[in-house]
C-alpha positions, -999 to +999 in steps of 0.1 A: -122+091+131-098+090+160-061+085+153-061+052+171-090+039+149-072+051+118-040+033+128-059+001+138-079+000+105-048+009+084-027-019+099-055-044+096-060-036+059-022-038+052-019-072+070-050-085+052-036-074+019-003-091+026-020-123+038-044-124+008-015-120-016+003-152-004-017-177-024-019-159-058+018-149-057+028-184-048+009-198-077+030-175-099+062-189-084+070-160-060+066-154-022+054-125-002+070-118+032+085-154+032+100-170+064+137-174+065+149-143+047+178-121+056+186-086+044+216-085+022+215-048+020+190-030+042+195+003+024+189-013-010+160-034+003+173-067-010+166-100+008+179-135+003+161-167+014+184-186+037+175-221+024+170-215-014+193-185-018+167-169-040+170-131-040+141-108-035+135-072-026+112-049-007+082-036-026+076-002-012+041+013-008+033+050-003-004+055+001-022+087+007-055+085+027-077+115+029-109+121+049-133+149+041-160+162+062-186+185+046-210+208+064-239+228+048-240+264+059-273+283+052-274+317+035-244+310+013-240+314-025-252+289-052-226+262-059-232+250-095-210+220-092-230+206-063-263+219-076-272+232-042-291+265-041-290+288-011-264+268+007-227+270+011-206+239+018-177+240+042-152+212+039-124+200+062-099+176+047-073+156+066-046+139+045-024+111+059+004+092+042+012+056+050+045+041+039+055+005+043+076-022+027+069-058+021+097-083+011+089-102-020+107-130-039+098-128-075+092-159-097+123-175-114+129-164-149+148-183-176+180-168-188+195-176-222+227-163-236+224-144-268+241-163-296+264-143-319 
């Protein structure tokens, strides 16, 4: 896979995941990547909705994506794990990391003072 294809597919999947999460999270009383938010503290990743003043924060994702390509090479040793006799398997592996953040406002909770 070309790097351009990897970037395109990765971004498409991230955007699809964010979009698909809007409805289910909203039903629970939260919001994913809502309009009208401003960062209170970019280093801490906290956001505040301008109209409702609700506080949220960035949910950080760190995903490792690996691609393996295997080739059979004749005349090699027996590999019991693969149960292939008379062949050797050569494997090239490429590992990529994708990191991104999505601002999320969590559902409201109920706070009650503890009575002494």
